[in-house]
C-alpha positions as CSV (number, residue, x, y, z in Angstrom):
1,X,0.0,0.0,0.0
2,X,1.4,3.4,-0.9
3,X,3.2,4.8,2.1
4,X,2.5,8.4,1.2
5,X,-1.3,7.8,1.5
6,X,-0.8,6.3,4.9
7,X,1.2,9.3,6.0
8,X,-1.6,11.6,4.8
9,X,-4.2,9.6,6.9
10,X,-1.9,9.6,9.9
11,X,-1.4,13.4,9.6
12,X,-5.2,13.8,9.5
13,X,-5.5,11.6,12.6
14,X,-2.8,13.6,14.4
15,X,-4.6,16.9,13.7
16,X,-7.9,15.4,14.8
17,X,-6.3,14.2,18.0
18,X,-4.7,17.6,18.7
19,X,-8.1,19.2,18.2
20,X,-9.5,16.8,20.7
21,X,-6.7,17.8,23.1
22,X,-7.6,21.5,22.7
23,X,-11.2,20.6,23.5
24,X,-10.0,18.9,26.7
25,X,-7.8,21.9,27.6
26,X,-10.8,24.3,27.0
27,X,-12.2,23.1,30.3
28,X,-9.1,24.3,32.1
29,X,-8.4,27.6,30.3
30,X,-10.1,29.6,27.5
31,X,-8.7,28.7,24.0
32,X,-10.4,31.5,22.1
33,X,-12.3,29.1,19.9
34,X,-16.0,28.1,19.8
35,X,-16.2,24.7,21.5
36,X,-19.1,23.5,19.3
37,X,-17.3,24.5,16.1
38,X,-14.1,22.8,17.2
39,X,-16.0,19.7,18.1
40,X,-17.5,19.6,14.5
41,X,-13.9,19.9,13.1
42,X,-12.5,17.3,15.4
43,X,-15.2,14.7,14.6
44,X,-15.2,15.3,10.8
45,X,-11.4,15.1,10.5
46,X,-11.3,12.0,12.6
47,X,-14.2,10.2,10.8
48,X,-13.6,11.4,7.2
49,X,-9.8,12.2,7.2
50,X,-8.6,9.2,9.2
51,X,-11.1,6.3,9.2
52,X,-12.8,6.9,5.8
53,X,-9.5,7.4,4.0
54,X,-7.7,4.5,5.7
55,X,-10.6,2.2,4.7
56,X,-10.4,3.7,1.2
57,X,-6.7,2.8,1.0
58,X,-7.2,-0.7,2.4
59,X,-10.2,-1.5,0.1
60,X,-8.3,-0.4,-3.0
61,X,-5.2,-2.3,-1.9
62,X,-6.9,-5.6,-1.1
63,X,-10.0,-5.7,-3.3
64,X,-9.1,-3.8,-6.5
65,X,-6.6,-5.7,-8.6
66,X,-6.5,-3.2,-11.4
67,X,-5.5,0.0,-9.6
68,X,-6.5,2.6,-12.2
69,X,-5.2,6.2,-11.8
70,X,-8.7,7.3,-10.9
71,X,-8.4,5.9,-7.4
72,X,-5.3,7.9,-6.7
73,X,-6.9,11.1,-8.1
74,X,-10.1,10.5,-6.1
75,X,-8.1,10.0,-2.9
76,X,-6.5,13.4,-3.3
77,X,-9.8,15.2,-4.2
78,X,-11.3,13.6,-1.0
79,X,-8.3,14.8,1.0
80,X,-8.9,18.4,-0.3
81,X,-12.4,18.1,1.0
82,X,-11.1,17.0,4.4
83,X,-8.6,19.9,4.5
84,X,-11.4,22.3,3.6
85,X,-13.5,21.0,6.6
86,X,-10.4,21.1,8.8
87,X,-9.8,24.8,8.1
88,X,-13.4,26.0,8.0
89,X,-15.3,24.1,10.8
90,X,-13.2,25.5,13.7
91,X,-14.1,29.1,12.8
92,X,-17.6,29.0,11.4
93,X,-19.2,25.6,12.2
94,X,-21.8,24.6,9.7
95,X,-21.7,27.4,7.2
96,X,-21.2,27.9,3.4
97,X,-17.6,26.9,3.2
98,X,-17.7,23.9,5.5
99,X,-21.0,22.6,4.0
100,X,-19.4,23.0,0.5
101,X,-16.5,20.8,1.4
102,X,-18.7,18.3,3.3
103,X,-20.9,18.0,0.2
104,X,-17.8,17.5,-2.0
105,X,-16.7,14.6,0.4
106,X,-20.2,13.0,0.0
107,X,-20.0,13.1,-3.8
108,X,-16.5,11.7,-3.7
109,X,-17.8,8.8,-1.5
110,X,-20.6,8.1,-4.0
111,X,-18.1,7.9,-6.8
112,X,-15.9,5.6,-4.7
113,X,-18.8,3.2,-4.1
114,X,-19.5,3.1,-7.8
115,X,-15.8,2.4,-8.6
116,X,-15.4,-0.3,-6.0
117,X,-18.7,-2.0,-7.0
118,X,-17.6,-2.0,-10.6
119,X,-13.9,-3.1,-10.2
120,X,-13.7,-5.2,-7.1
121,X,-12.5,-8.8,-7.3
122,X,-13.1,-10.9,-4.2
123,X,-12.9,-14.7,-4.1
124,X,-14.6,-15.2,-0.7
125,X,-18.4,-14.7,-0.9
126,X,-18.4,-13.9,2.8
127,X,-16.0,-11.0,2.4
128,X,-17.8,-9.8,-0.7
129,X,-21.1,-9.6,1.2
130,X,-19.5,-7.7,4.1
131,X,-17.9,-5.2,1.8
132,X,-21.0,-4.5,-0.2
133,X,-23.1,-4.2,3.0
134,X,-20.7,-1.6,4.4
135,X,-20.8,0.4,1.2
136,X,-24.6,0.3,1.2
137,X,-24.7,1.5,4.8
138,X,-22.3,4.4,3.8
139,X,-24.8,5.5,1.1
140,X,-27.8,5.1,3.4
141,X,-26.1,7.1,6.1
142,X,-25.9,10.2,3.9
143,X,-29.7,10.4,3.8
144,X,-29.3,11.9,7.3
145,X,-27.1,14.7,5.9
146,X,-29.5,15.6,3.1
147,X,-32.3,15.9,5.7
148,X,-30.4,18.5,7.7
149,X,-31.2,21.4,5.4
150,X,-35.0,20.8,5.2
151,X,-35.0,20.1,9.0
152,X,-33.4,23.5,9.8
153,X,-35.5,25.3,7.3
154,X,-38.8,23.8,8.4
155,X,-38.5,23.0,12.1
156,X,-35.1,24.5,13.2
157,X,-32.0,23.0,14.8
158,X,-33.8,22.3,18.1
159,X,-36.3,20.0,16.4
160,X,-36.4,16.3,16.9
161,X,-36.3,15.9,13.1
162,X,-32.9,17.7,13.0
163,X,-31.4,15.7,15.9
164,X,-32.7,12.4,14.5
165,X,-31.1,13.2,11.1
166,X,-27.7,13.7,12.7
167,X,-28.1,10.4,14.7
168,X,-29.1,8.6,11.5
169,X,-25.9,9.7,9.8
170,X,-23.7,8.8,12.8
171,X,-25.4,5.5,13.6
172,X,-25.0,4.1,10.1
173,X,-21.6,5.6,9.6
174,X,-20.1,4.0,12.7
175,X,-22.2,0.8,13.1
176,X,-22.8,0.3,9.4
177,X,-20.1,1.6,7.1
178,X,-17.0,1.8,9.4
179,X,-17.6,-1.2,11.5
180,X,-18.7,-3.6,8.8
181,X,-15.9,-2.5,6.5
182,X,-13.3,-3.2,9.2
183,X,-14.9,-6.6,9.8
184,X,-14.8,-7.3,6.0
185,X,-11.0,-6.6,6.1
186,X,-10.6,-8.8,9.1
187,X,-12.5,-11.7,7.5
188,X,-10.3,-11.3,4.4
189,X,-7.1,-11.4,6.4
190,X,-8.1,-14.4,8.5
191,X,-9.7,-16.2,5.5
192,X,-13.3,-16.5,6.6
193,X,-15.3,-18.4,4.0
194,X,-19.1,-18.6,3.3
195,X,-20.9,-21.0,5.6
196,X,-24.2,-21.4,7.5
197,X,-22.5,-19.9,10.6
198,X,-21.4,-16.9,8.6
199,X,-24.8,-16.5,6.9
200,X,-26.5,-16.4,10.3
201,X,-23.9,-14.0,11.7
202,X,-24.3,-11.7,8.6
203,X,-28.1,-11.6,8.8
204,X,-28.2,-10.9,12.5
205,X,-25.5,-8.2,12.1
206,X,-27.5,-6.3,9.5
207,X,-30.9,-6.7,11.2
208,X,-29.5,-5.7,14.7
209,X,-27.6,-2.7,13.2
210,X,-30.9,-1.4,11.7
211,X,-33.0,-2.1,14.8
212,X,-30.7,-0.5,17.3
213,X,-31.2,2.9,15.6
214,X,-34.4,2.9,17.6
215,X,-32.5,4.0,20.7
216,X,-31.3,7.4,19.4
217,X,-34.8,8.0,17.9
218,X,-36.3,7.2,21.3
219,X,-34.1,10.0,22.8
220,X,-35.7,12.7,20.7
221,X,-39.1,11.3,19.8
222,X,-40.1,8.9,22.7
223,X,-42.5,6.1,22.0
224,X,-43.0,2.8,23.8
225,X,-42.6,0.7,20.6
226,X,-39.1,2.1,20.1
227,X,-38.0,0.7,23.4
228,X,-39.0,-2.8,22.4
229,X,-37.4,-2.5,19.0
230,X,-34.1,-1.5,20.6
231,X,-34.4,-4.3,23.1
232,X,-34.8,-6.8,20.2
233,X,-31.9,-5.2,18.4
234,X,-29.6,-5.4,21.4
235,X,-30.6,-9.1,22.0
236,X,-29.8,-9.9,18.4
237,X,-26.4,-8.1,18.7
238,X,-25.5,-10.2,21.7
239,X,-26.3,-13.3,19.6
240,X,-24.2,-11.7,16.8
241,X,-21.3,-11.4,19.2
242,X,-21.5,-15.1,20.1
243,X,-21.5,-16.1,16.4
244,X,-18.7,-13.7,15.7
245,X,-16.4,-15.2,18.3
246,X,-17.3,-18.7,17.1
247,X,-16.6,-17.7,13.5
248,X,-13.1,-16.2,14.1
249,X,-11.9,-18.1,17.1
250,X,-9.7,-20.7,15.4
251,X,-9.2,-18.8,12.1
252,X,-7.6,-15.9,13.9
253,X,-5.3,-18.0,16.0
254,X,-4.0,-19.7,12.8
255,X,-3.7,-16.4,10.9
256,X,-1.7,-14.7,13.7
257,X,1.0,-17.4,13.9
258,X,4.4,-15.9,13.2
259,X,3.1,-12.3,13.9
260,X,4.9,-10.2,16.5
261,X,3.6,-10.1,20.1
262,X,2.5,-6.4,19.6
263,X,0.4,-7.2,16.5
264,X,-1.2,-10.2,18.2
265,X,-2.0,-7.9,21.1
266,X,-3.6,-5.3,18.8
267,X,-5.8,-7.9,17.1
268,X,-7.1,-9.3,20.4
269,X,-7.4,-5.9,22.0
270,X,-9.6,-4.8,19.1
271,X,-11.8,-7.9,19.3
272,X,-12.1,-7.3,23.1
273,X,-13.2,-3.7,22.4
274,X,-15.8,-4.9,19.9
275,X,-17.2,-7.4,22.5
276,X,-17.2,-4.6,25.1
277,X,-19.1,-2.3,22.7
278,X,-21.9,-4.8,22.3
279,X,-22.0,-5.6,26.0
280,X,-22.3,-1.9,26.8
281,X,-25.2,-1.7,24.4
282,X,-26.7,-4.5,26.5
283,X,-27.2,-2.1,29.4
284,X,-29.8,-0.3,27.3
285,X,-32.0,-3.3,27.8
286,X,-33.0,-1.3,30.8
287,X,-35.0,1.6,29.4
288,X,-34.3,3.7,32.5
289,X,-30.6,3.3,32.1
290,X,-30.7,4.1,28.4
291,X,-32.0,7.5,29.4
292,X,-29.2,7.9,31.9
293,X,-26.7,7.2,29.1
294,X,-28.2,10.0,27.0
295,X,-28.3,12.5,29.9
296,X,-24.6,12.0,30.9
297,X,-22.2,13.1,28.2
298,X,-19.3,11.1,29.7
299,X,-21.0,7.8,28.7
300,X,-21.8,9.0,25.2
301,X,-18.2,10.3,24.6
302,X,-16.7,7.2,26.1
303,X,-18.9,4.9,23.9
304,X,-18.0,6.9,20.7
305,X,-14.3,6.6,21.6
306,X,-14.6,2.9,22.4
307,X,-16.0,2.3,18.8
308,X,-13.8,4.8,17.1
309,X,-10.4,4.3,18.8
310,X,-10.7,0.9,20.4
311,X,-12.5,-1.1,17.7
312,X,-12.1,0.7,14.4
313,X,-8.7,2.3,14.9
314,X,-7.4,-0.8,16.8
315,X,-8.1,-3.0,13.8
316,X,-6.8,-0.4,11.3
317,X,-3.5,-0.3,13.2
318,X,-3.4,-4.1,13.4
319,X,-4.0,-4.4,9.6
320,X,-1.4,-1.7,8.9
321,X,1.5,-3.4,10.8
322,X,0.7,-7.1,10.1
323,X,3.8,-9.0,8.9
324,X,6.1,-6.1,10.1
325,X,8.8,-6.2,12.7
326,X,7.8,-3.2,14.9
327,X,10.5,-0.5,15.3
328,X,11.2,1.3,18.6
329,X,9.2,4.3,17.5
330,X,6.2,2.2,16.4
331,X,6.2,0.3,19.7
332,X,6.4,3.5,21.6
333,X,3.6,5.1,19.5
334,X,1.2,2.2,19.8
335,X,1.7,1.7,23.5
336,X,1.3,5.4,24.1
337,X,-1.9,5.5,22.0
338,X,-3.4,2.5,23.7
339,X,-2.5,3.8,27.2
340,X,-4.1,7.1,26.4
341,X,-7.2,5.4,25.1
342,X,-7.6,3.1,28.1
343,X,-6.9,5.7,30.7
344,X,-9.3,8.3,29.2
345,X,-12.0,5.6,28.9
346,X,-11.6,4.6,32.6
347,X,-11.8,8.1,33.8
348,X,-14.8,8.9,31.6
349,X,-16.6,5.8,32.9
350,X,-15.8,6.5,36.6
351,X,-16.9,10.1,36.3
352,X,-20.1,9.1,34.5
353,X,-20.9,6.7,37.3
354,X,-20.2,9.4,39.9
355,X,-22.6,11.8,38.1
356,X,-25.2,9.0,38.0
357,X,-24.8,8.4,41.7
358,X,-24.8,12.2,42.5
359,X,-21.3,12.0,44.1
360,X,-19.8,14.9,42.1
361,X,-16.6,15.5,40.1
362,X,-13.3,13.6,40.6
363,X,-10.6,15.7,42.1
364,X,-8.6,17.3,39.2
365,X,-10.9,15.5,36.7
366,X,-10.4,17.9,33.8
367,X,-6.6,18.1,34.3
368,X,-6.3,14.3,34.4
369,X,-8.4,13.9,31.3
370,X,-6.3,16.5,29.5
371,X,-3.0,14.8,30.6
372,X,-4.2,11.3,29.6
373,X,-5.6,12.6,26.3
374,X,-2.1,14.0,25.5
375,X,-0.9,10.4,25.1
376,X,-3.1,9.9,22.0
377,X,-1.5,12.6,19.7
378,X,1.9,11.7,21.2
379,X,1.4,8.0,20.1
380,X,0.2,9.0,16.7
381,X,3.2,11.3,16.3
382,X,5.6,8.4,17.0
383,X,3.7,6.2,14.6
384,X,4.0,8.9,11.9
385,X,7.8,9.2,12.6
386,X,8.0,5.4,12.1
387,X,6.4,5.7,8.6
388,X,8.5,8.7,7.6
389,X,11.7,6.8,8.6
390,X,10.4,3.8,6.6
391,X,10.0,5.8,3.5
392,X,13.4,7.3,3.9
393,X,14.9,3.8,4.4
394,X,13.1,2.5,1.3
395,X,14.4,5.4,-0.8
396,X,18.0,5.1,0.5
397,X,18.0,1.3,-0.2
398,X,16.7,1.9,-3.7
399,X,19.5,4.4,-4.4
400,X,22.2,2.1,-3.1
């Protein structure tokens, strides 16, 4: 896979992480930026500049045998859209410039889906189904974005319609496009083939992903039927987790033979986070607690980071460094990143529980959160240094 593209994705990720660090610092001192605007920038760059473009690179690398120049050109046009959002969102939020670049990114994603659908070559039927499902969820998720304009114009930003449109986009981006695409890559690398077990897993995964959207709808447009739909979705997800572990248990062990200890740890850590994500969704079986989750921002941020950093990024890093001998900078980077992720998750969870119990704020809570969060961009920086050194080494070897 072209190292330059990986470096671009890592730079995007580093910038998103630094924005997140500034957001943490804003609770300690004023940073002179609009918190909401900076949050939009942080989330868009992380989602679309890091996860989306890394999935783009992996999908083209593994599933497109004839790598036509259009894929490279489309990558850079998409990166221009990311840079546009990176530079506009912190200063104006959702406005003409940021919306223009967001729209450009959406049209790039549509074209990407068309190209992949047309040119992909996948031997495994299981992997092919997972990839196509993830791409379809990507397309479906953008319906939420197209609804934002009418929602604001007709009912305003405070309306349930507007909030549900945002949740629709986020739910099917994270749980549909990102998560299923990552699992498609995992199944490709550990050689999962079509079987009755896979078919059952796949059906339950798709159905439960759709049904669990009932929970965010319930938050903004409460109705008793939505509670039962979410309960059914969560129960199906728990069954999906059981089938997933059964599906990969022996395949993964075989595929990881000969890999470094660090890479094996990354794979199992990501699987653990995936299981944790579904188990945490299990607490919403209690309707009262599902409302508590919504009311306390710590739980929401912690869950988003669990999916984004623990599951998706964990797997992306594992894929990226498979069959490599980790350098000192790579080891330092990955351990720093994982430490920052685990420590911030723990403190968010503890504080969320304290808020729920009415105990109050942990002593030096915001300072600790800021310090632990600093390990994330530091880790990404060391990983970036590893790749820059790798390119330099490849070039010097080619010259000699």
